[in-house]
Every structure is written in structure tokens, then in C-alpha cells.
C-alpha positions as CSV (number, residue, x, y, z in Angstrom):
1,M,-93.1,-9.1,-87.9
2,K,-89.5,-9.8,-88.9
3,H,-88.0,-6.7,-90.4
4,T,-90.6,-4.0,-91.0
5,L,-94.2,-3.2,-90.2
6,L,-96.1,-3.8,-93.4
7,L,-98.0,-0.5,-93.1
8,F,-100.7,-1.0,-95.8
9,L,-101.4,-4.6,-94.8
10,L,-101.8,-3.8,-91.1
11,L,-103.7,-0.6,-91.5
12,I,-105.8,-1.1,-94.7
13,N,-109.0,-0.2,-92.7
14,S,-107.6,2.7,-90.7
15,I,-105.4,4.7,-93.2
16,I,-107.0,7.6,-95.0
17,L,-105.2,7.7,-98.4
18,V,-106.3,10.2,-101.0
19,A,-104.6,10.1,-104.4
20,Q,-101.4,8.9,-102.7
21,Q,-101.0,12.4,-101.3
22,E,-102.6,12.3,-97.8
23,L,-101.8,9.7,-95.1
24,I,-103.4,9.9,-91.7
25,I,-102.7,7.2,-89.1
26,R,-104.7,7.6,-86.0
27,G,-105.4,5.6,-82.8
28,Q,-103.5,2.5,-83.8
29,E,-101.3,0.1,-81.7
30,F,-98.0,-1.2,-83.2
31,I,-96.0,-3.9,-81.4
32,D,-92.6,-4.8,-82.9
33,N,-91.0,-7.9,-81.5
34,E,-87.9,-7.9,-83.7
35,T,-84.9,-7.9,-81.5
36,G,-82.4,-7.1,-84.2
37,T,-82.8,-4.5,-86.9
38,S,-86.2,-3.2,-87.7
39,Q,-87.4,-0.4,-89.9
40,G,-90.4,0.1,-87.6
41,V,-93.5,2.0,-88.8
42,N,-91.9,3.0,-92.1
43,I,-93.9,5.8,-93.8
44,P,-94.1,5.7,-97.6
45,R,-92.4,8.8,-99.0
46,S,-91.7,8.2,-102.7
47,E,-94.1,11.1,-103.5
48,R,-95.2,14.3,-101.8
49,T,-97.5,13.3,-99.0
50,Y,-99.4,15.2,-96.3
51,F,-98.7,12.9,-93.3
52,Q,-100.2,12.9,-89.8
53,F,-99.4,10.4,-87.1
54,L,-101.9,10.9,-84.3
55,N,-102.6,9.3,-80.9
56,N,-100.9,5.9,-81.7
57,T,-98.8,3.7,-79.5
58,V,-95.6,2.1,-80.8
59,T,-93.7,-0.5,-78.7
60,A,-90.4,-2.1,-79.8
61,V,-87.4,-4.0,-78.6
62,N,-85.1,-3.6,-81.7
63,S,-81.4,-3.1,-81.2
64,F,-81.0,-1.0,-84.4
65,G,-83.4,0.9,-86.6
66,Y,-86.5,2.8,-85.8
67,L,-89.9,2.9,-84.0
68,L,-91.3,5.5,-86.4
69,Q,-89.4,6.2,-89.6
70,A,-91.0,9.3,-91.2
71,G,-88.0,10.6,-93.1
72,D,-84.6,9.9,-94.7
73,E,-81.1,9.3,-93.3
74,N,-79.4,10.8,-96.4
75,P,-79.9,13.1,-99.4
76,A,-82.4,11.3,-101.7
77,A,-85.1,11.9,-104.2
78,S,-87.7,11.3,-101.4
79,N,-86.3,14.2,-99.3
80,N,-89.0,16.8,-98.4
81,N,-91.8,14.6,-99.5
82,L,-93.1,14.6,-95.9
83,D,-92.6,18.4,-95.3
84,G,-95.1,19.7,-92.8
85,E,-95.8,16.3,-91.2
86,I,-97.6,16.3,-87.9
87,I,-96.8,13.9,-85.1
88,L,-99.1,14.4,-82.1
89,G,-100.2,12.7,-79.0
90,N,-98.4,9.4,-79.5
91,K,-96.6,7.1,-77.0
92,F,-93.3,5.5,-78.0
93,V,-91.9,2.7,-75.7
94,W,-88.6,0.9,-76.2
95,N,-88.3,-2.3,-74.1
96,G,-85.0,-3.5,-75.6
97,T,-82.1,-4.9,-73.6
98,D,-79.2,-3.9,-75.9
99,E,-77.4,-1.3,-73.9
100,S,-75.4,-0.1,-77.0
101,S,-78.5,0.5,-79.0
102,M,-79.2,3.9,-80.5
103,T,-82.5,2.9,-82.0
104,H,-84.3,6.0,-83.3
105,A,-87.8,6.4,-81.9
106,L,-89.3,9.4,-83.7
107,F,-87.3,10.0,-86.8
108,T,-88.1,12.8,-89.4
109,G,-84.9,13.3,-91.3
110,Y,-84.7,15.5,-94.4
111,N,-88.1,17.1,-94.0
112,L,-89.0,20.6,-93.0
113,D,-91.7,22.3,-90.8
114,V,-92.3,19.1,-88.8
115,V,-94.7,19.6,-85.8
116,I,-93.9,17.2,-82.9
117,R,-96.2,17.8,-79.9
118,Y,-97.8,16.0,-76.9
119,N,-95.8,12.8,-77.3
120,Y,-94.5,10.6,-74.5
121,L,-91.3,8.7,-75.1
122,L,-90.2,6.0,-72.6
123,N,-86.7,4.6,-72.5
124,T,-86.1,5.4,-76.2
125,P,-82.3,5.3,-76.9
126,N,-82.5,8.1,-79.5
127,G,-85.7,10.0,-78.9
128,I,-86.6,12.7,-81.4
129,Q,-84.3,13.3,-84.3
130,R,-84.3,16.3,-86.7
131,K,-81.7,15.9,-89.4
132,S,-80.8,17.2,-92.9
133,D,-77.9,18.4,-95.1
134,G,-78.3,22.1,-94.0
135,M,-82.0,22.8,-94.6
136,T,-83.7,25.6,-92.6
137,D,-86.9,24.9,-90.7
138,L,-89.3,27.9,-90.5
139,N,-92.6,26.6,-89.1
140,G,-91.9,23.4,-87.2
141,V,-91.6,22.8,-83.4
142,V,-90.8,20.2,-80.8
143,A,-93.1,21.2,-78.0
144,Y,-94.9,19.8,-75.0
145,N,-93.4,16.3,-75.2
146,I,-92.2,14.2,-72.2
147,L,-89.0,12.2,-72.6
148,K,-88.2,9.7,-69.9
149,N,-84.8,8.0,-69.8
150,P,-83.5,8.6,-73.3
151,K,-79.8,8.1,-74.0
152,L,-80.2,11.1,-76.3
153,G,-83.4,13.2,-76.0
154,V,-83.7,15.5,-79.0
155,A,-81.0,15.3,-81.7
156,I,-80.4,18.2,-84.1
157,K,-78.0,17.2,-86.8
158,G,-77.3,19.4,-89.8
159,I,-80.6,21.4,-89.7
160,N,-81.3,25.0,-88.9
161,G,-84.0,26.8,-87.0
162,I,-85.2,24.0,-84.8
163,R,-87.4,25.2,-81.9
164,I,-87.6,23.2,-78.7
165,Y,-90.3,24.6,-76.4
166,N,-91.9,23.4,-73.2
167,N,-90.7,19.8,-73.0
168,T,-90.0,17.8,-69.9
169,F,-86.8,15.8,-69.9
170,Y,-86.0,13.2,-67.2
171,S,-83.1,10.9,-67.0
172,D,-81.5,8.5,-64.4
173,K,-78.8,7.6,-66.9
174,T,-75.1,7.9,-65.9
175,S,-72.2,9.2,-67.9
176,D,-71.2,5.6,-68.4
177,Q,-74.5,5.0,-70.2
178,T,-74.5,8.1,-72.4
179,L,-72.1,10.8,-73.5
180,R,-74.8,12.6,-75.5
181,G,-77.1,15.4,-74.3
182,L,-80.8,15.6,-73.5
183,I,-80.6,18.1,-76.3
184,D,-77.7,17.2,-78.7
185,I,-76.7,19.6,-81.4
186,S,-74.2,18.7,-84.0
187,T,-72.9,19.1,-87.6
188,N,-74.0,16.4,-90.0
189,T,-70.8,14.9,-91.4
190,D,-72.4,11.8,-92.8
191,D,-71.0,10.7,-96.2
192,G,-68.7,13.7,-96.4
193,L,-71.3,16.4,-95.6
194,N,-70.5,19.5,-93.5
195,A,-73.9,20.7,-92.6
196,V,-73.9,22.9,-89.4
197,S,-77.0,23.2,-87.2
198,R,-77.6,26.9,-86.6
199,G,-80.3,28.9,-84.9
200,T,-81.6,26.3,-82.4
201,K,-84.0,27.8,-79.8
202,V,-84.5,26.2,-76.4
203,Y,-87.2,27.8,-74.2
204,N,-89.4,26.8,-71.2
205,N,-88.2,23.3,-70.8
206,I,-87.7,21.2,-67.6
207,F,-84.4,19.2,-67.4
208,Y,-84.2,16.8,-64.5
209,T,-81.2,14.5,-64.2
210,R,-80.3,12.2,-61.3
211,N,-76.7,12.0,-62.3
212,H,-74.2,14.2,-64.0
213,I,-75.1,13.9,-67.7
214,Y,-75.3,16.8,-70.2
215,N,-78.5,18.7,-70.3
216,I,-77.3,20.3,-73.6
217,N,-74.4,19.2,-75.7
218,I,-73.3,21.4,-78.6
219,H,-70.7,19.3,-80.4
220,D,-69.2,22.0,-82.6
221,A,-68.6,25.8,-82.0
222,E,-70.1,26.5,-85.4
223,C,-73.5,25.2,-84.1
224,M,-73.6,28.1,-81.6
225,E,-74.4,30.6,-84.3
226,G,-77.9,31.9,-83.6
227,F,-78.3,29.5,-80.6
228,E,-80.8,30.7,-78.0
229,C,-81.5,29.1,-74.6
230,D,-83.4,30.6,-71.7
231,Y,-86.3,30.5,-69.2
232,N,-85.7,26.8,-68.5
233,V,-85.8,24.9,-65.2
234,Y,-82.8,22.7,-64.3
235,W,-82.3,20.2,-61.5
236,C,-79.6,17.6,-60.9
237,E,-79.7,15.3,-57.9
238,A,-76.0,14.9,-58.1
239,G,-75.3,18.7,-57.8
240,D,-74.7,21.4,-60.4
241,P,-76.3,20.8,-63.8
242,I,-73.7,20.4,-66.5
243,F,-73.4,21.2,-70.2
244,Q,-70.8,20.6,-73.0
245,V,-69.7,22.9,-75.8
246,D,-67.2,21.9,-78.4
247,G,-65.9,19.1,-76.2
248,K,-65.5,21.2,-73.0
249,N,-67.6,20.7,-69.9
250,K,-69.5,23.7,-68.5
251,T,-71.0,24.2,-65.1
252,F,-74.3,26.2,-64.9
253,A,-72.4,29.3,-63.9
254,M,-70.0,28.9,-66.9
255,W,-72.9,28.3,-69.2
256,Q,-74.6,31.5,-68.0
257,A,-71.3,33.4,-68.4
258,M,-71.6,32.5,-72.1
259,G,-74.9,34.4,-72.2
260,Y,-77.3,31.5,-72.0
261,D,-80.2,30.8,-69.5
262,L,-79.8,34.1,-67.8
263,H,-83.5,34.0,-66.7
264,S,-83.5,30.2,-66.0
265,V,-83.5,28.7,-62.5
266,V,-82.0,25.7,-60.8
267,I,-84.8,24.3,-58.7
268,N,-86.4,21.0,-58.0
269,P,-89.6,20.8,-60.0
270,N,-91.0,18.3,-57.3
271,F,-92.7,15.9,-59.7
272,I,-95.6,14.1,-58.0
273,D,-94.2,11.0,-59.5
274,I,-91.8,10.0,-62.3
275,E,-94.4,8.5,-64.6
276,G,-96.7,11.5,-65.2
277,F,-94.1,14.2,-64.4
278,V,-96.7,16.6,-63.0
279,P,-95.0,19.3,-60.8
280,A,-96.5,19.5,-57.4
281,V,-97.3,23.2,-58.1
282,R,-97.3,25.2,-61.2
283,L,-93.9,26.4,-62.3
284,D,-94.3,30.0,-63.4
285,Y,-90.9,30.6,-64.8
286,G,-91.5,30.6,-68.6
287,L,-91.4,33.1,-71.4
288,D,-94.7,33.9,-73.2
289,L,-94.2,32.4,-76.7
290,G,-97.5,33.5,-78.1
291,D,-100.8,31.9,-79.0
292,D,-99.3,29.4,-81.5
293,F,-97.5,27.6,-78.6
294,S,-99.9,28.3,-75.7
295,E,-101.6,24.9,-75.5
296,G,-99.8,22.3,-73.4
297,L,-100.6,19.0,-71.8
298,A,-103.1,19.0,-69.0
299,V,-101.9,17.7,-65.6
300,D,-104.3,14.7,-66.1
301,A,-103.4,14.0,-69.7
302,T,-102.8,10.3,-70.6
303,W,-102.0,8.3,-73.7
304,E,-104.8,5.9,-74.5
305,R,-104.8,6.1,-78.3
306,I,-107.0,9.2,-78.1
307,A,-105.9,12.8,-78.0
308,P,-104.4,13.6,-74.6
309,K,-106.1,16.4,-72.7
310,S,-104.6,19.9,-73.2
311,V,-104.8,23.2,-71.3
312,V,-104.1,26.7,-72.5
313,Q,-101.3,28.7,-70.7
314,N,-102.8,31.1,-68.2
315,G,-101.2,33.8,-66.0
316,V,-97.4,33.6,-66.1
317,W,-96.2,31.1,-68.7
318,Q,-95.5,27.7,-67.1
319,V,-92.4,25.6,-68.0
320,G,-92.4,22.0,-69.0
321,A,-94.9,19.8,-70.9
322,R,-97.7,19.9,-68.2
323,V,-99.8,23.0,-67.7
324,Y,-102.0,23.7,-64.7
325,A,-105.4,25.2,-65.7
326,G,-106.3,28.6,-64.5
327,E,-109.2,29.2,-62.1
328,A,-112.5,29.3,-63.9
329,V,-114.0,32.8,-64.2
330,D,-117.7,33.4,-65.1
331,D,-118.2,35.6,-68.1
332,D,-120.1,38.1,-66.0
333,D,-117.4,38.3,-63.3
334,E,-114.6,40.8,-63.3
335,V,-111.2,39.2,-63.2
336,W,-110.1,40.9,-60.0
337,T,-113.0,39.2,-58.1
338,K,-111.1,36.0,-58.6
339,D,-107.5,37.2,-58.0
340,V,-107.2,40.3,-55.8
341,T,-103.4,40.4,-55.7
342,W,-101.4,41.1,-58.9
343,I,-97.7,41.1,-59.2
344,Y,-96.3,42.0,-62.6
345,P,-94.2,41.7,-64.7
346,N,-92.6,38.4,-63.7
347,P,-89.7,38.1,-64.5
348,A,-89.0,41.8,-63.6
349,K,-86.1,44.1,-64.2
350,D,-85.5,47.5,-62.4
351,S,-89.0,47.5,-60.9
352,F,-92.3,45.6,-60.6
353,T,-95.8,46.4,-59.4
354,I,-97.9,44.9,-56.6
355,L,-101.6,45.7,-57.3
356,L,-104.0,45.2,-54.3
357,T,-107.6,45.3,-55.4
358,D,-109.5,44.2,-52.3
359,L,-110.2,46.7,-49.5
360,E,-110.8,43.8,-47.1
361,L,-107.3,42.4,-47.6
362,Q,-105.3,45.1,-46.0
363,Y,-101.7,43.9,-46.6
364,R,-99.3,46.4,-45.0
365,T,-95.8,45.0,-45.5
366,L,-93.9,43.5,-48.3
367,K,-90.9,41.3,-47.5
368,I,-88.5,39.9,-50.1
369,F,-86.4,36.8,-49.3
370,D,-83.6,35.4,-51.4
371,N,-83.2,31.8,-52.5
372,N,-81.3,31.0,-49.3
373,G,-84.2,32.2,-47.1
374,R,-82.7,35.5,-46.0
375,M,-84.9,38.6,-45.9
376,V,-83.2,41.2,-48.1
377,Y,-85.8,43.9,-48.4
378,E,-88.9,45.3,-46.7
379,Q,-91.4,48.0,-47.7
380,A,-94.8,49.2,-46.8
381,V,-97.7,48.5,-49.2
382,N,-101.3,49.8,-49.5
383,Y,-104.5,49.3,-51.4
384,G,-104.0,50.0,-55.1
385,P,-100.8,49.9,-57.1
386,N,-97.4,49.8,-55.4
387,M,-94.3,50.2,-57.5
388,I,-91.3,48.4,-56.1
389,R,-87.9,49.5,-57.3
390,I,-85.4,46.6,-57.3
391,P,-82.3,47.6,-55.4
392,E,-79.2,47.6,-57.5
393,K,-77.4,45.4,-55.1
394,F,-79.8,42.5,-55.9
395,S,-78.3,39.7,-58.0
396,A,-80.4,38.1,-60.7
397,G,-82.2,35.0,-59.5
398,L,-85.3,33.6,-57.8
399,Y,-86.9,35.5,-54.9
400,S,-89.9,35.0,-52.6
401,L,-92.3,37.9,-52.1
402,I,-94.3,37.8,-48.8
403,L,-97.2,40.1,-48.1
404,E,-98.3,40.5,-44.4
405,G,-101.2,42.2,-42.7
406,E,-102.9,42.0,-39.4
407,N,-105.1,39.0,-39.0
408,L,-104.3,37.9,-42.6
409,E,-102.7,34.8,-43.8
410,R,-99.4,35.6,-45.5
411,Y,-99.4,35.8,-49.3
412,I,-96.4,34.2,-50.9
413,K,-95.3,34.5,-54.5
414,K,-92.1,33.6,-56.4
415,I,-90.6,36.1,-58.7
416,I,-87.5,36.1,-61.0
417,L,-85.5,39.3,-60.7
418,L,-83.1,40.3,-63.6
419,N,-80.0,42.4,-63.6
């Protein structure tokens, strides 16, 4: 293949095409050996088409262009012809060597309500791009994707209302290799446009950087209108996570002082490895986003040109793309026979409750430790509900609750306390 993947010639037996209005590409492998400019898998969009790209693998080495081109770069008659497109369960791999490349991996410009879930992006220079001339997205989402080593993770350019939920971002890039953000929000000024990106929502993601690069980069102050960002997990091996707003660097404390990530935590997610990005233990630091977004990637999900395994959120909402399954409960069993110690709500403000439902587990003492390992509170507890009022002196952050009782193993639970 020299310049583009000839979609109909390659997929004549695997594309479902009904009256030129439905296009479903499923379970295919695309290998692009063009080292220069390539249009990649270029989706026809001259007319309104219901498009799905499911469980495929796309590998490329191009220095410019796309892996999947499912949208437009500029205002055109074909804009919005792929509205509502669904891109699920794919693996995108870029093996190029051009360090200056900003090849777009998963491009959906000038289309609304795009659903991008369960994809794995490896080494893609420009990972996922949502772009327009000021359109407003109402029903789309970028959720439960894993992005490893992008120069730019998710680009939001001149489009409003983009939701970025429960993704895992990992980068070992340095500031010499990228000045963009893992999430990069900007005004679209192409060809004289002035389309601001407003109302971006960023919840329940994991951001892991080995070096000081921007987790989130908001290029223009105007793009902060309606911006929301919270309940994320950040970790930087080089020190404090960093951000940028309108060209000014921000530490995590400065970022929080602006009102963002007040319930987020800076902790090492302790990935088992940096291929699957499964945390060693479940990370219960998220915000419940409702049933529409409750199904994430299973810890053993893989990308083999079939749908990756998924798991429904259970208990406290977990952050990141991978979700640990809950303990199985027989239909005839009561829930408390499986979990006899309940702590809720989490995160908590002003107070929380410890409910002990097993008479044989006679915990007698609650101890609270701060994130530096210092005991900051102690209180007696008994069978039944125990309301714990949070002392006013406590600062917001992550704490460890430890329940102790004679001849019992200690019960340890993490909790986020709010101001």
C-alpha cells in the first residue's frame, strides 16, 4: 500500500454496507508500511453513514497522516456524515521512527456524539483527536481506553462538551519530546477559525508520567469555561505532577487552588506491568458516573480482534480503564454475608459510617492514619452502625482506616476525606 488503504478492495467480504448508509468493520487487521504520508484506513463519508469500527488492529509507520481517518480536518460538505460513529475495542500501534511525527491515530474530526471506548493505543504520536469549528457534543464519550507513550494523548480542538472518563494514560516521554498534554485542549484557529473548546469533563482517569510532562494542557483561558476535572489519580516518578494553563506551568497544588481535582489523589497506581496497566489492587477513588459508563475493561482483557472482556463497576467506583470484578454473590445470599464491614460514603465529608454486621468480628477500635503514616484519630466502635464525625482540623486527602479487635486481623481501608 503506497498512499491509502483501499477500503473496499481489502474488505469486500467483511464490510456490511446497506444502501451506502451503514458501514461496520469488525475483526480486521490493517498493516500500513508507508513511511511517508498515508491516509490510513480512510472511511468514506460523502453521505450520511452509520459507522462502527470494532475489534480491529491497525499498525502503521507513517510520518504524516492517519491510522484511522474517520472524519474531516476542515469544514466541508461531508461534515457530520459520521455523527454517532462507534469505535470500540481496537488496537492502534505506531512503529514509525520519525521523532517529529504527529501522525493521528484515531481521528474523528467534524462529527458529533462519537463513542470511543476500550481501545489500546501504543506509541501513537497524536492519539485520539476530537475536532470541529465549534460544534457541541452531547452524547459522545472517550472512556476506558489505554494510551501508552503518546506525544499527545487526547486532543480537543474547537469542540465543546467532550467527556473523558476512566482512561489510563502512561508516558515515559520527556519535555524535549513533547510540549503537549496527555489531555490537550485548544481553540481551533485553522484557516482563520476561532472555535473555543468549552465544557470538557475529565473524571476517573489515571495519569502516570515518568518525567515532567503536562498531564493536562489548556492552551487558552477561554477553554476553561465549563471545564471540570476531578476524581483522578496522578503519579509522576520525577516528582510533583504538572499542568499548563494559558502558557503558565502549574504544580498540583496550584492546579487544585484553581478549583480542579479537589477529590483527586497523587498516588502510585502500582501497575503490575507497563503493558497491561493493571493496578496491583483496585483503585477505589472514582466518582459514580451512572449506568451508561459503568462497564470498563476487565483486568484480563486483551486485544485479539475480538471484543475485549469487560466488567461492571462494583462497590466504590474504580479509576482508570481496568476494573476489578466484585466478589460473586449467590442470588439466595444476603449481601452482608459476603462483606461484613461497610464504610460509606467514600469520599466522605463531615462524617462517615462504619457498619459492622458480623457478631463474630468484634472490632473494638478505629484508628485513622494520614498519608504520611501518622495516627491522627482513634475511636471505639461496636457491632452495628458507628457514625464517625470528621474533625475540623483534618485536611482534605487520602487516609487509612484501621479496625482492630482482640484475636482479629486488622481491617484496613483507604478513604478520601473532603473539606
